[in-house]
C-alpha positions in Angstrom: 42.9 24.7 -53.1 39.6 23.6 -51.7 36.3 23.3 -52.5 33.5 25.9 -53.1 30.8 23.7 -51.7 27.6 26.2 -51.5 25.9 28.0 -54.0 24.8 31.1 -52.7 21.1 32.3 -54.1 21.3 34.4 -57.0 20.4 37.8 -56.4 17.0 38.8 -58.0 17.1 40.7 -61.3 16.9 44.3 -60.4 17.4 43.8 -56.9 19.7 46.7 -56.7 17.1 49.1 -57.8 14.0 47.3 -56.2 15.8 47.6 -53.1 17.4 51.1 -53.0 13.9 52.8 -51.7 14.2 50.9 -48.3 17.7 52.4 -47.8 18.2 55.1 -45.5 20.4 58.2 -46.7 23.5 56.8 -44.8 23.1 53.3 -46.1 22.5 54.6 -49.9 25.5 56.9 -49.5 27.4 53.2 -49.3 26.8 52.5 -52.9 27.1 48.7 -51.9 26.4 46.5 -55.1 22.9 44.4 -54.3 22.6 46.8 -51.1 24.5 43.8 -49.5 27.9 43.1 -47.7 28.5 40.0 -48.6 30.5 37.9 -45.8 33.0 34.7 -46.5 33.2 31.9 -44.3 34.4 28.4 -43.5 31.4 25.9 -43.5 32.4 24.7 -39.9 29.5 25.7 -37.6 31.7 27.9 -35.4 32.9 30.0 -38.4 29.5 30.6 -39.7 28.2 31.6 -36.2 30.9 34.3 -36.4 30.2 35.6 -39.4 26.6 35.8 -38.4 27.9 37.9 -35.4 29.5 40.1 -37.9 26.2 40.4 -40.1 24.0 41.1 -37.1 26.6 43.8 -35.6 26.3 45.1 -39.4 22.7 45.5 -39.2 22.6 47.4 -35.9 24.0 50.3 -37.7 22.7 49.6 -41.2 19.5 47.6 -40.7 18.4 47.6 -44.4 21.6 46.3 -45.7 22.0 42.6 -46.4 24.6 40.2 -44.8 24.6 37.1 -46.4 27.0 34.5 -45.7 28.9 32.2 -48.3 30.1 29.3 -46.8 33.5 27.6 -48.4 35.3 24.3 -47.6 39.0 25.1 -47.1 42.0 22.6 -46.9 42.3 22.9 -43.3 38.4 21.9 -42.8 39.2 18.8 -45.0 42.5 17.4 -43.7 41.6 16.6 -39.8 44.4 14.2 -39.1 47.3 16.2 -38.8 48.2 19.2 -36.5 48.0 22.3 -38.4 51.4 23.3 -38.0 52.6 20.4 -40.2 50.4 21.5 -43.5 50.1 25.1 -43.6 49.9 26.9 -40.1 47.2 29.7 -39.9 47.6 30.9 -43.6 45.9 27.7 -44.5 42.7 29.7 -43.3 42.9 32.7 -45.2 44.6 32.2 -48.6 41.0 30.4 -50.5 38.6 33.1 -48.9 41.0 35.9 -50.3 40.4 34.7 -53.8 36.9 35.3 -53.7 37.8 38.9 -52.3 39.1 39.5 -55.5 36.9 38.1 -57.9 34.0 35.6 -58.1 34.4 32.2 -59.1 31.8 30.6 -61.1 28.3 31.0 -59.6 30.3 32.2 -56.3 29.9 36.2 -56.2 32.9 38.3 -55.1 32.6 38.8 -51.5 33.2 42.1 -49.4 34.6 40.5 -46.1 36.5 37.5 -44.7 35.5 36.8 -40.9 38.6 35.3 -39.0 39.2 34.2 -35.4 41.9 36.6 -35.0 44.3 34.1 -33.3 43.9 32.3 -36.9 45.0 35.3 -38.9 48.6 36.2 -40.2 50.1 39.2 -38.3 51.4 40.4 -41.7 48.2 40.2 -44.6 49.1 40.0 -48.5 49.6 43.5 -50.1 46.3 43.9 -51.7 44.2 43.2 -48.0 44.1 44.5 -44.6 42.3 44.2 -41.3 39.6 46.2 -41.8 38.4 45.8 -37.9 37.9 43.7 -34.7 35.1 43.4 -33.0 34.5 43.5 -29.4 36.1 40.7 -27.5 34.6 37.6 -26.4 36.2 35.7 -23.0 39.9 34.9 -24.4 40.5 32.5 -21.8 41.1 29.0 -22.2 38.6 26.4 -20.5 39.3 23.2 -19.0 36.5 20.6 -20.3 36.3 17.6 -18.4 34.9 14.1 -19.6 31.2 13.6 -19.4 30.2 12.4 -15.4 33.9 13.2 -14.4 34.2 14.5 -11.0 37.0 16.4 -11.3 37.0 20.4 -11.4 40.9 21.5 -12.0 43.6 20.3 -13.7 45.5 20.1 -10.2 43.0 17.5 -9.5 43.7 15.1 -12.1 45.6 12.0 -11.3 49.3 11.4 -12.7 49.3 10.1 -16.1 45.7 11.5 -17.1 45.7 12.5 -21.0 44.7 15.9 -22.1 43.3 16.5 -25.4 45.5 19.8 -26.8 46.8 20.3 -30.8 48.5 23.7 -29.5 51.7 23.6 -29.0 51.1 26.7 -26.7 48.6 25.1 -24.6 51.0 21.9 -24.3 54.1 23.7 -23.2 52.3 25.9 -20.6 50.5 22.2 -18.9 54.1 20.6 -19.1 55.3 23.7 -17.1 52.5 23.9 -14.7 51.5 20.2 -14.5 54.4 17.6 -15.3 52.4 14.6 -13.9 50.0 14.8 -16.7 50.3 13.7 -20.5 49.0 15.2 -23.5 47.7 14.0 -26.9 46.7 16.0 -30.0 43.0 16.1 -31.1 41.6 17.4 -34.2 38.2 18.1 -35.6 35.5 20.8 -34.6 34.6 21.7 -31.5 31.5 19.1 -31.3 33.7 16.2 -33.0 36.4 16.7 -30.0 34.0 16.6 -27.1 32.4 13.7 -28.9 35.9 12.0 -28.8 36.3 13.3 -25.1 32.9 11.6 -23.7 33.7 8.4 -25.5 33.8 5.5 -22.7 36.6 3.7 -24.6 38.4 7.4 -24.8 42.2 8.0 -23.0 41.4 11.5 -22.7 40.4 12.5 -19.3 39.7 16.3 -20.1 40.3 18.8 -23.2 41.5 22.6 -23.4 39.8 24.5 -25.7 38.9 28.2 -26.3 36.1 29.6 -23.9 35.1 32.1 -26.9 34.4 29.2 -29.3 32.0 27.3 -26.6 30.5 30.2 -25.6 29.6 31.2 -29.2 28.3 27.4 -29.8 25.9 27.7 -26.9 28.2 25.1 -24.9 28.4 26.9 -21.8 27.5 24.1 -19.9 30.6 22.5 -20.9 33.2 24.8 -19.3 33.9 23.1 -16.2 36.8 25.7 -15.3 38.3 29.2 -16.7 42.0 29.1 -16.4 43.5 32.1 -15.5 46.9 33.5 -16.5 49.1 31.7 -13.9 48.1 28.5 -15.4 47.7 29.8 -19.2 48.4 32.5 -21.2 46.0 33.1 -24.2 47.1 32.8 -27.7 47.4 36.4 -29.2 44.3 37.5 -30.8 42.2 34.9 -28.8 38.3 35.6 -28.3 38.1 38.4 -31.0 37.0 38.3 -34.6 38.7 39.8 -37.1 37.6 41.2 -40.3 39.7 41.4 -43.2 38.9 43.5 -46.6 40.3 44.4 -49.8 42.8 47.1 -49.1 41.1 51.0 -49.6 38.1 50.1 -50.2 36.6 53.3 -48.7 33.0 52.1 -48.7 33.8 48.8 -46.7 36.5 50.8 -44.5 33.2 53.0 -43.3 31.3 49.9 -42.5 34.4 48.6 -40.6 34.8 51.7 -38.3 31.0 51.4 -37.2 31.2 48.0 -36.2 34.6 47.7 -34.7 35.7 48.0 -30.5 38.5 50.8 -30.1 39.2 48.8 -27.0 39.5 45.4 -28.1 41.1 46.9 -31.3 43.9 48.2 -29.4 44.8 45.3 -27.0 44.9 43.1 -30.5 47.2 45.7 -32.1 49.7 45.2 -29.2 49.4 41.6 -29.1 49.8 41.2 -32.7 52.6 43.6 -32.9 54.6 41.8 -30.0 53.8 38.3 -31.9 55.2 39.7 -35.2 58.4 41.4 -33.3 58.5 37.5 -32.1 58.3 36.4 -35.6 55.8 33.8 -34.3 52.8 32.1 -35.9 49.9 30.8 -34.1 51.4 27.3 -33.8 54.4 28.6 -31.4 54.2 28.6 -27.8 53.9 32.4 -27.1 51.0 33.2 -25.0 49.8 36.9 -23.8 47.6 38.6 -21.4 46.4 42.4 -21.9 44.4 44.7 -19.4 43.5 48.4 -20.7 41.9 51.1 -18.6 40.0 52.9 -21.0 39.8 55.8 -18.1 43.4 56.3 -18.0 44.4 54.6 -21.4 46.8 52.6 -19.4 47.6 49.5 -21.1 49.2 46.5 -19.5 50.6 43.9 -21.6 51.9 40.4 -20.5 53.5 38.0 -22.3 55.1 34.3 -21.8 57.2 32.5 -24.4 58.2 28.8 -23.5 60.1 25.8 -24.9 57.7 23.0 -26.5 58.4 20.8 -23.5 58.0 23.5 -20.7 61.5 23.1 -19.4 62.3 26.9 -20.6 60.2 30.0 -20.6 60.6 33.7 -20.6 58.0 35.7 -18.8 57.6 39.7 -19.1 55.4 42.4 -19.1 54.9 46.3 -20.0 52.5 49.1 -19.5 52.2 52.2 -21.2 50.0 54.7 -22.4 47.9 53.6 -25.5 45.8 56.4 -27.5 46.2 55.2 -30.7 46.9 52.4 -32.7 50.4 53.5 -33.3 50.6 53.7 -29.6 49.5 49.9 -29.1 51.8 48.3 -31.8 54.7 50.4 -30.0 53.8 48.6 -26.7 53.8 45.3 -28.4 57.4 45.7 -30.4 59.1 47.1 -26.8 57.8 44.1 -25.2 59.1 42.0 -28.1 62.4 43.5 -27.8 62.6 43.1 -24.0 61.9 39.6 -24.3 64.1 38.9 -27.3 67.0 40.6 -25.4 65.9 38.1 -22.6 66.5 35.0 -24.5 63.3 34.5 -26.2 64.1 34.5 -29.7 66.5 31.7 -28.9 63.9 29.2 -27.3 61.6 30.2 -30.4 64.8 29.4 -32.9 65.2 26.5 -31.5 62.0 24.6 -31.8 61.8 21.4 -33.9 58.4 21.2 -35.4 59.4 18.0 -36.7 60.4 16.1 -33.9 56.9 17.5 -32.2 55.1 16.2 -35.0 56.7 12.9 -34.5 56.2 12.6 -31.1 52.4 13.6 -31.5 52.1 11.0 -34.2 53.3 8.2 -32.1 51.2 8.9 -29.1 51.8 11.0 -26.0 53.8 14.7 -25.5 55.7 14.1 -21.9 58.4 16.1 -20.2 61.6 15.3 -22.4 63.4 13.4 -19.6 60.3 10.7 -19.9 
């Protein structure tokens, strides 16, 4: 387990009674301890910003409710030398904070919710927790970020043998499929660390592929050289969306979540997560999605691709369905997943040897298998 690394300030004595008179009737009806929704977050700059986004969204509806962010270090933050899939995958980000959802530890209070990048959340949560809501999505696309001072504007412009920094199997597989003249190398660390590695004059990297949403939330819009469209790069399931995890059946927090969730984003992400669950894939497998939803007609189009890690095999399918509920959205994802499995997607995923991928990444550059 990681280290709980920041002491939250202790609430003042009788803070509940002192603050009650400031609340409106709707806020009083929530009966929140200390008149607060305590939000658990990893300590990274982006994680804290995302938690603050949720807090500000809560305050749009409940202006007198406090939304303190409780920052916790996790194993994933502390181990920067390995790709995530080699030591726990997406569940790594959730387990330690989930402990605080059920009980306080030492001077750390019990928290009310955890804010996740939805793409990092397992599609199946432990029985005692639930996905309370999904906020309105930021741009879900991936972004090309070139080295400072570079004149290149697109992946197709890069000279043969240029090194692209990415730790994502999904990204590298699609890049190998579409740009076989490029090479790929794993790069870990927070966004600012990755940018420093890229811009170092001695660095071998020509560019990075990063989620546009993270760059936007960090105020790094100016580092986005180009946004990759679906013909070049399918985003990850849930990319750009923030998911709020709560204890299952907590009526007060369910009420808060109902206020702050986005219907259209929620339905799209439910479809994407149902697809991924049907394919039995995690965040480290090469599965990409693109979802569009016409709220006037309730027509949802779900597109997906599954690839072999070297990009030589791929299955690409889409399905359109009328979606008016979470059940409909899940059905769309499941049906597209079944179509893809029948066309060979499961065979591709089952054949993935993550040990071999890790060996390739640790020894240097990933290139086409034939090379």
